[in-house]
N, C-alpha and C positions, 0 to 999 in steps of 0.2 A: 172392691169399689162398688158403687151403686149405680143403677140406671138413673138417668135424669128424670124419669117418670115416677120414681118412688122415693119415699123418705123412710128412715128408720130411726128409732130412738138412739141417741148418742152421737149421731152424725148430722142431725138437722142443723145444729148450730154452725157447722162448717160453711154453710151458705146462707144462714139466716141473716147474718150481718149485711149481706148484700140484697136481701129481700125487704119488702115493705108490707106492713099490715095497715090497710086503709081503715078509716073510721067505721066502726060497726062490723068489721070483718074479724074472723077468728083464725083464718088460715093464711099461711105465707103465700104471697103472690110471686110470680117469676121476677128475678132480679133484673134491674135495668142494665143490660149488657152494653159495655162501652167498647168501642172499636179500636182504641189505641191505648198505649202505655206511655205515660209521661214521667220521666225521671226529673225530679225537682232538685234544685241546688241547696245544699246545706254544708255543714262543716264536719270534718272527719272526727273531731272530738265534740262531745256534748256535755252539758252541765246536768248533773243528776241529783243535786240536793240543794237545800237552802245555803249550804256552805260554799256552793259554786265551784267545787272541785270538778275537774273534767276527766273523762276517760274516753277511750276510743270506742267507737261502735263495735260491738262484739258479734262475731260470727259463731254462734253456739247453738242455734236451733231454738232458743228460748226467746219468744217474741215479746217485746215490751213496748208500751206506748211511747216512752221517752225516745226510743230509737226510731219508730216508724210513723208516729202521728203526724210528723211534718209533711208526709206525702199526701195527706188528705184521705178521702175515701179510696178504698182499693178499687182497681179495675177488676171486673168480673168477666172472665173469658170462658166461653163454652168450648169444651173439648168433646170430640165425637169419636166413638169406636168404629173401627173398620169392620168388625165382626159382631155377631150377636152378643158375645160376652164382654166386649170392650166397654160398652155403655157410654151414655152421654151424661156429662155432669159438669160442674162449674169449678174453675180454678181462680182463686183470688191472687192478684198480682199487685205488689207495691214496688216502686223503684225510686232511687235517688242517686245523685252523684255529688261528690264531696270536694271541698277545698281543704288543703292542709292548713297548718297554723300560720303559714306565711301568705295565704290567699291564693296558692297555686292549685290548679286542677289536679285532683288526686285519683279518685276511684269511683267506680259505679257499683251499686248494690241492687239486689233483687230479693224480694220475699215472695215465695210461692207457697200457697196453702191449698190443699185439696182433700176431699173426703176419702177415707179408705177404712173399711171395716176391720182390717187385720194388719198387723205389723209383720211384714215378711222380710227377713234379713238373711236368709240362707240361699245361696246360689248353687244349686245342684250339688249338695254335699255328698261325701263318700260314706256309705252306710254298711255296717258289718252285720253278719249273722252269727258271728262267733260268740261263745259264752265261756267265761273263765271259771266261774263258780256255779255249781248246781244249786237247786233250791234247798237241798239238804245240807249244803255247806261243803260238799266235796269239791276239790280242785279238779277241773276238767282239762286244764292245759298245763303241761310240764315242759316248758320250752327247753330246759337243759337236757331233757331226754329225747329231743328231736321232734316234739310235738309243736310244730310252728303254725298252728291253725290261725293265729292272729294275722299272719302275713300271707296266708294262702289266697290266691286270686279268687277261688270259688266262694270265699266267705265275704266278698265285698262287691257292692254294686253302686252305681251313681244314681242318686235320687232325682226325681223330676221337680222337686221344689225349686222355686225361682225367687229372686229378690225383687222388692219394689225398686223402681228406678225412674228417673226423669231425665229428659234431654231438652236442652235449649239450643236452638239455632238462631244466630243473629247475623243478618245480612247487611251488605254495605250501604243500602239505601232503602227508601220507603217502598219500593216496588219489588224487593227481593232479589237484587242483583248479587252475583258472586264477585269477590270471594266472601266466604261466610265463616264465622267461628261456630264451632259445635262443642257444647259442654255436656258431659254425661255424668250424672250422679247415680251411684248404686248403693243401696242400704248395707250391703256387705263388702262389695269390691272397692269402694272409695270412702265411705263414711267413717270407718273406724280409724283412718290414718291421720291421727292428731299428733302434734309434737309432744314430747315429754319434758318434765322438769329435770334439768341436769343435777340439781341438788338431791332429788329423790332417787334417780337412777344414774349413778356416777358413770357407768360405762356407756351411757347413751351419747355422751358428747363425742367420743371417738367414732361412733356409728353414724353421726349426723342426725339422730332422731330428735334433737332438741331444736332444730331450725324452726323459727317462728313462734317459739314458746312464750316470748315476751310481748308479742303483738296480738295474735289470735290463738290463745292457748287451747281453746276447744275446737278450733276450726280444722277441718280436714280439707280434702281437695277434690275437685271434679276432674275427670279425665278430659283432656283438652285436645281437640281435633281442629283441622283446617280444611275447608272445602273450596276449591277453586273452580268447581263446576263438574268435575269428574267423580265426585264422591268424597266423603270425609277421609282424611289421612291423619293419623296421630301426630301431634306436635313432637318436637325433639325432646328426648329425655326419658328417664325410667318412669314407668307407670306406678300407680299406687298398689297394684297387685301383681303377683308373679304367677304366670301360667306354666305349669299346673302343679298341684301338689300330689301328682301321681306320675308314674313313668308312662311313656307312650304305650298304648294298647293295654293298660292296666287300670284297675280301680283301687289298688292298695295304696294307702297314704305313704308319702315319702317322709313327711315331718309332722310333728305335733308340738303343741305348746309345752315348753319346758317348765317344770315346777320345782327345780332343784335348789335354788337359792333365792334370797330376797330380790336380787336384781332380775331374775328370770321368773320367779314365782308369780308375779303379777302380770306376766306377758307384756311388759313395758306399759302397764296400765290399760291395756286394751281388753275388751270383753272376749274371754276365751270361747264363749259359745258360738261366735261367728268370726273370730279373727285369730290367725296364727302370725305373730310378729316375727318376721324373717330373721332378724339379727339375734334373737334369743331362742329360736326354735331348736329342737333336737330331732335326730333321726328316729323313725318309728321302727322298732326292732321286735323280734319274736318274744322277748321277755318283758316288754312294756305292758304289764298287766293292768295298770291303773289308767283310767280315762281322765285326762285333765279337766274335761267339762264336768264330769261327775264329782270330781274333787271340789270344785267350786260351788256345787249345788247341794245345799244342806238337806234338800228333800229326799236325796238318795242315801240310803244306808250302805248299799253295796257300791263301792267306788271303782270296781273292776269293770272290764268291758262286758257288755250285755247285748243280746240281739236287738237291733234297732238303733244302737249308738252310732254316732256319726263323727266325722272329721271334716272341717271345711276343705273345699276343693282348691282354694287359693291361699296363698301366703301374702301377708301385707308387708309393704315396704315403703319407705319414704321416697317420694318422687324427686326428680332432678330437672334442671334446666327449664324448658318452657312448660313442662307439666306441673310446675309450681305456681302457675299464674292465677288459677281460679280457686279461691278459698271458699269452702262451703260446709254446711253442717245441717243435717236433718234431724227432726225429733217427731216422734209419733205419740200423740196423747189423745185418748178418748175418741178414736175414730177419725183423726185428722193428722196429716203430715204437714209440718212447717219446715220449709227449706230456705235457709238464709245463704246468700251468695255475695261474694265480693271479688272484683278484679280491678287492678290498676287501669286507669283510662288508657295509658300508654304502657303496654306490656313489654318489659325489657329484662335482660339478665340482672339478677340481684347484685348490686355493687355500690360501694361508697365513693367511687371515682367521680371526679369533677373535671370535665363534663361527664355526664352519665353515658353508658354505652348505648349504641343505637338500638331501636326496638327490635323485637323478634320479627323475623320475616314471615313466620307462620301464625301470626295473630292479627286480628282486626283491631285497629286503633280507634278509640272513641273520642270525638271532638264535641264539646258543648256547643249547642246551637244547631247541630246537624240532626237529620232525620235518618233513621235506620228502620229495619223491620225484624220481627222475631216470630218464631213458632215454637210451641211447647208440645212435647209428647210425654205422656205418663204411661208407664208400664206397670200393671198390677201383677205382683208375683203370685197371688192366689188364683186368679182367673187366667193368667198367662196371656193377657190381651192388652193391646195398646189403645189409647185414645189420644187424638191429636187436635190441636187448634188450627184455625186458618192462619194465614200470614197476618201478623198484627203490627201496625205502625208503632215505632218506638222513637220518642223524641227526648233529647237531653235539653231540657228547658233552662236557659240562663235566668238568673235573678233579674227582675225588672229594674 
């Protein structure tokens, strides 16, 4: 990310929309900072062509005017770094809340956009110094003869690389009272966890990986926490990532992406470079001489393990219970992250029962017309530093 005092080619546009160029001037001036976020009312479905067919607002990280223009100009919020490398820069925020097709309050949405010079998706991966084939083509490892260098502890270490991530805290009123919802998005730990198409991956239905594939097929999930004043505690349910992909006191991977059949070859459709999908992963053994990441990368002729190759430190898994509440997806393009977020106004267990089950006790419920407050923290994986906003008023504005 960049300091608020400097601009670089390729990321100027990330805040240029919020800036103004006065008559006769050729340089961007400081944006007009707004002190509040107003969520406007709209409908869960929108019309997207002259034929007037409707489709649901999509959580896919791809920002379109037809989805977000209804909010008007974005709010431009200053986030400030606590340390020298954290930096001060601007985050663009849009928000809306929706009615379903019957006119009942449905969900709240946020769009966060911020500048970042690099896309950092790896969270402390496991890195090897082992080599399977020498430069002259000789095989260096014969696992059947007892040479188990691939799984020797001395040949692995945990990298200092970190993922880009964002945290949103939403408080019960306009002055920041508890309880508060805390939502955390991570470029590796939460973002790849999208549902899969049951027709494409037949075995996924039994694993539960298809849940949500008909509503937000590209949407993943944010880690959901609840803070009653003593610090945030994770909501009930399984998280989107499994700690850890290594045994206690070790840096040797436990599992890697399986490339054995069509159902597993595609890692359930997840990017192998930073995701190991738990339900189709396989054990990492001494004779596992091919690196799944290199297999997927055509730029490498040598598909075996080489010094510097890595394995993700976490395994991805579909969340359960209250961890399913916050759907989100981030996309990095040309020096800017765009993060789309959706949560039901009233978060409750997923059910078709009538009447519906009571809301989760570990979630803040949103009421149109009420005032809340929020705070945003952005963590830059490259600089390993955070930048945070002040407490921002949030208002769910009803239609006039």
